[in-house]
ROLUM-973371 format. One line per field, with one value per residue: residue in three letters; residue number from 0; x negated, y negated, z of N, C-alpha, C, O, CB in turn. Coordinates in nm, 4 decimals. Last residue first. Glycine has a CB too. Example, Ala and Ser with C-alpha at 12.3 -4.5 7.8 and 13.67 -1.06 7.14 Angstrom:
<recs>
residuo: c(ser;ala)
num: c(1;0)
n.px: c(-1.2850;-1.3190)
n.py: c(0.2250;0.5690)
n.pz: c(0.7080;0.7800)
ca.px: c(-1.3670;-1.2300)
ca.py: c(0.1060;0.4500)
ca.pz: c(0.7140;0.7800)
c.px: c(-1.2900;-1.3200)
c.py: c(-0.0030;0.3300)
c.pz: c(0.7870;0.7800)
o.px: c(-1.3409;-1.4236)
o.py: c(-0.1138;0.3319)
o.pz: c(0.8039;0.8465)
cb.px: c(-1.4084;-1.1308)
cb.py: c(0.0598;0.4473)
cb.pz: c(0.5725;0.9046)
</recs>
This chain:
<recs>
residuo: c(lys;val;leu;leu;phe;asn;tyr;ser;ile;lys;ile;lys;asp;ala;ile;lys;lys;arg;val;met;ser;ser;ile;glu;ile;asp;phe;asp;glu;pro;lys;val;glu;phe;ser;gly;ile;ala;thr;val;gly;asn;ala;ala;lys;ser;ile;lys;val;met)
num: c(49;48;47;46;45;44;43;42;41;40;39;38;37;36;35;34;33;32;31;30;29;28;27;26;25;24;23;22;21;20;19;18;17;16;15;14;13;12;11;10;9;8;7;6;5;4;3;2;1;0)
n.px: c(1.3114;1.0902;0.9116;0.6405;0.5361;0.3378;0.2952;0.1785;0.2215;0.0412;0.1381;0.0613;-0.1319;-0.3819;-0.5733;-0.7293;-0.5691;-0.4646;-0.5897;-0.4835;-0.2127;-0.0759;0.2093;0.4985;0.7324;0.9855;0.9709;0.8956;0.6457;0.4739;0.6037;0.5186;0.5171;0.4877;0.4590;0.4681;0.6006;0.7512;0.8000;0.9828;0.8820;0.6671;0.5436;0.7287;0.8364;0.8315;0.8565;0.7234;0.8278;0.7555)
n.py: c(-3.0563;-2.8757;-2.8256;-2.6566;-2.5093;-2.3236;-2.1194;-1.8428;-1.6127;-1.4063;-1.1263;-0.9609;-0.7775;-0.7016;-0.4068;-0.2285;-0.0510;0.1048;0.2982;0.5380;0.5210;0.3290;0.1397;0.0818;-0.1603;-0.2722;-0.5352;-0.5484;-0.4339;-0.6550;-0.9701;-1.3041;-1.6605;-1.9337;-2.2627;-2.5127;-2.7546;-2.8641;-3.1496;-3.2473;-3.4291;-3.5703;-3.6894;-3.5866;-3.6150;-3.3350;-3.1395;-2.8888;-2.6601;-2.3915)
n.pz: c(-0.4112;-0.2100;0.0740;0.1675;0.4733;0.6473;0.9411;1.1323;1.3816;1.5933;1.7722;2.0766;2.1405;1.8894;1.8675;1.9977;2.1308;1.9154;1.7698;1.8687;1.8810;1.6114;1.6192;1.4385;1.4183;1.4688;1.5260;1.7852;1.7946;1.7468;1.8419;1.7414;1.7610;1.5263;1.3796;1.1135;0.9000;0.6202;0.4167;0.1306;-0.1569;-0.2622;-0.0406;0.2548;0.5867;0.8157;1.1020;1.2863;1.5297;1.7450)
ca.px: c(1.4453;1.1060;1.0459;0.6746;0.6255;0.3326;0.3484;0.1736;0.2571;0.0817;0.0773;0.1435;0.0064;-0.3202;-0.4731;-0.7984;-0.6473;-0.3772;-0.6306;-0.6258;-0.2863;-0.1283;0.0630;0.4320;0.6009;0.9700;1.0010;1.0186;0.7602;0.4946;0.5453;0.6053;0.4557;0.5581;0.4090;0.4896;0.4790;0.7829;0.7141;0.9768;0.9766;0.7569;0.5635;0.6109;0.8615;0.7969;0.9144;0.7061;0.8278;0.7613)
ca.py: c(-3.0487;-2.9677;-2.8082;-2.7799;-2.5093;-2.4605;-2.1475;-1.9861;-1.6416;-1.5444;-1.1732;-1.0569;-0.7491;-0.7912;-0.4936;-0.3232;-0.1440;0.0163;0.1590;0.5326;0.5057;0.4535;0.1327;0.1710;-0.1248;-0.1264;-0.4993;-0.6193;-0.3469;-0.5534;-0.8440;-1.1865;-1.5316;-1.8601;-2.1292;-2.4592;-2.6886;-2.8005;-3.0421;-3.2423;-3.3437;-3.5027;-3.7683;-3.5849;-3.6485;-3.4707;-3.1701;-3.0312;-2.6985;-2.5352)
ca.pz: c(-0.4722;-0.3210;0.0189;0.0990;0.3570;0.5966;0.8084;1.1034;1.2429;1.5666;1.6478;2.0028;2.1795;1.9877;1.8068;1.9103;2.2125;1.9940;1.7460;1.8350;2.0067;1.6670;1.6136;1.5327;1.3669;1.4620;1.3877;1.7491;1.8240;1.6432;1.8865;1.7395;1.7919;1.6301;1.4093;1.2468;0.9478;0.7482;0.4653;0.2763;-0.0863;-0.3553;-0.1626;0.1681;0.4471;0.7746;0.9712;1.2579;1.3888;1.7256)
c.px: c(1.4349;1.2443;1.0703;0.8079;0.6368;0.4124;0.3392;0.2251;0.2567;0.1040;0.1307;0.0660;0.1037;-0.1770;-0.4044;-0.7028;-0.7175;-0.4562;-0.5519;-0.6750;-0.4365;-0.2118;0.0090;0.2810;0.5312;0.8394;0.9794;1.0641;0.8937;0.6182;0.5708;0.5294;0.5601;0.4883;0.4958;0.4280;0.5056;0.6607;0.7652;0.8846;0.9631;0.8552;0.6662;0.6434;0.7290;0.8234;0.8804;0.7557;0.8088;0.7494)
c.py: c(-3.0322;-2.9474;-2.9167;-2.7545;-2.6503;-2.4606;-2.2970;-2.0082;-1.7933;-1.5628;-1.3131;-1.1032;-0.8382;-0.7486;-0.5755;-0.4237;-0.2507;-0.0886;0.0587;0.3875;0.4908;0.4266;0.2574;0.1633;-0.0412;-0.0838;-0.3503;-0.5824;-0.4149;-0.4661;-0.7407;-1.0668;-1.4211;-1.7268;-2.0668;-2.3222;-2.6372;-2.7189;-2.9926;-3.1276;-3.3573;-3.4089;-3.7037;-3.6657;-3.6484;-3.4895;-3.3149;-3.0545;-2.8490;-2.5647)
c.pz: c(-0.6201;-0.3815;-0.0851;0.0307;0.2997;0.4659;0.7772;0.9617;1.2269;1.4168;1.6209;1.8801;2.1039;2.0180;1.9157;1.8465;2.1288;2.0730;1.8302;1.8197;1.9817;1.7920;1.6815;1.5109;1.4737;1.3951;1.3621;1.6080;1.7954;1.6691;1.7775;1.7945;1.7887;1.6503;1.5175;1.2649;1.0882;0.7884;0.5999;0.3158;0.0643;-0.2859;-0.2554;0.0420;0.3713;0.6260;0.9383;1.1160;1.3787;1.5777)
o.px: c(1.5369;1.2885;1.0711;0.8169;0.6419;0.3629;0.3338;0.2019;0.3265;0.0166;0.2516;-0.0562;0.2148;-0.1090;-0.3725;-0.7471;-0.7609;-0.4137;-0.5722;-0.7897;-0.5081;-0.2735;0.0443;0.2320;0.5080;0.8356;0.9577;1.1816;0.9954;0.6878;0.6798;0.4064;0.6751;0.4091;0.5672;0.3556;0.5593;0.6221;0.8154;0.8897;0.9357;0.9072;0.7439;0.7580;0.6295;0.8318;0.8977;0.7034;0.8699;0.6701)
o.py: c(-3.0239;-2.8341;-3.0354;-2.6716;-2.7491;-2.4178;-2.3824;-1.9261;-1.8641;-1.5325;-1.3357;-1.1174;-0.7966;-0.6911;-0.5230;-0.5162;-0.3526;-0.2039;-0.0619;0.3575;0.4366;0.3210;0.2874;0.1783;-0.0879;0.0164;-0.3080;-0.5967;-0.3468;-0.4287;-0.7387;-1.0635;-1.4413;-1.6845;-2.1358;-2.2720;-2.7093;-2.6251;-3.0697;-3.0203;-3.4651;-3.3173;-3.7739;-3.7055;-3.7035;-3.3931;-3.4049;-2.9964;-2.9262;-2.5019)
o.pz: c(-0.6885;-0.4006;-0.0528;-0.0599;0.3729;0.3616;0.8657;0.8730;1.2996;1.3356;1.6251;1.8840;2.0711;1.9330;2.0223;1.7785;2.1827;2.0809;1.8161;1.8532;2.0659;1.8052;1.7956;1.3990;1.5852;1.3238;1.2486;1.5744;1.7825;1.5747;1.7205;1.7933;1.8278;1.5661;1.5903;1.1789;1.1723;0.7186;0.6817;0.2557;0.1170;-0.3498;-0.3203;0.0213;0.4184;0.5499;1.0204;1.0209;1.4526;1.5076)
cb.px: c(1.5276;0.9947;1.1545;0.5628;0.7656;0.1823;0.4941;0.0284;0.3975;-0.0249;0.1079;0.1833;0.0247;-0.3223;-0.3694;-0.8732;-0.7499;-0.2923;-0.6143;-0.6520;-0.2600;-0.2123;0.0078;0.4829;0.5168;1.0869;0.9151;0.9980;0.7559;0.3716;0.6053;0.6566;0.3868;0.7078;0.2603;0.6359;0.3558;0.9129;0.5674;1.1194;0.9571;0.6766;0.4307;0.5684;0.9325;0.6499;1.0702;0.5555;0.9595;0.6505)
cb.py: c(-3.1723;-2.9471;-2.8132;-2.8241;-2.4554;-2.5106;-2.0993;-2.0429;-1.5797;-1.6448;-1.0760;-1.1784;-0.7677;-0.9363;-0.4107;-0.2482;-0.0675;0.0990;0.1249;0.6110;0.6257;0.5277;0.0015;0.3171;-0.2525;-0.0656;-0.5815;-0.7710;-0.3026;-0.4651;-0.7978;-1.1574;-1.5357;-1.8399;-2.1336;-2.4529;-2.7859;-2.7098;-3.0897;-3.2246;-3.1994;-3.4254;-3.7858;-3.4372;-3.7864;-3.5014;-3.1462;-3.0770;-2.6545;-2.6071)
cb.pz: c(-0.4403;-0.4272;0.1312;-0.0038;0.3954;0.5749;0.7978;1.1199;1.2044;1.6188;1.5277;2.0928;2.3305;1.9370;1.7264;1.8020;2.2936;2.0901;1.5993;1.7054;2.0986;1.5622;1.6822;1.5166;1.3296;1.3871;1.2922;1.7597;1.9693;1.6330;2.0245;1.5961;1.9293;1.5935;1.4533;1.2765;0.9457;0.7387;0.4769;0.3390;-0.1268;-0.4562;-0.2363;0.1318;0.4346;0.8067;0.9697;1.2749;1.3185;1.8054)
</recs>
């Protein structure tokens, strides 16, 4: 989901999404696999200025 709004000096885009490590060929060793989440949440906050 993305929220886009007008800012004083540009446009802001705020949102987040989830990814799985295997989507990016990241191998997690079996030793720590249980300590790492199956999905990782990525959050962002961009200010787009012309």
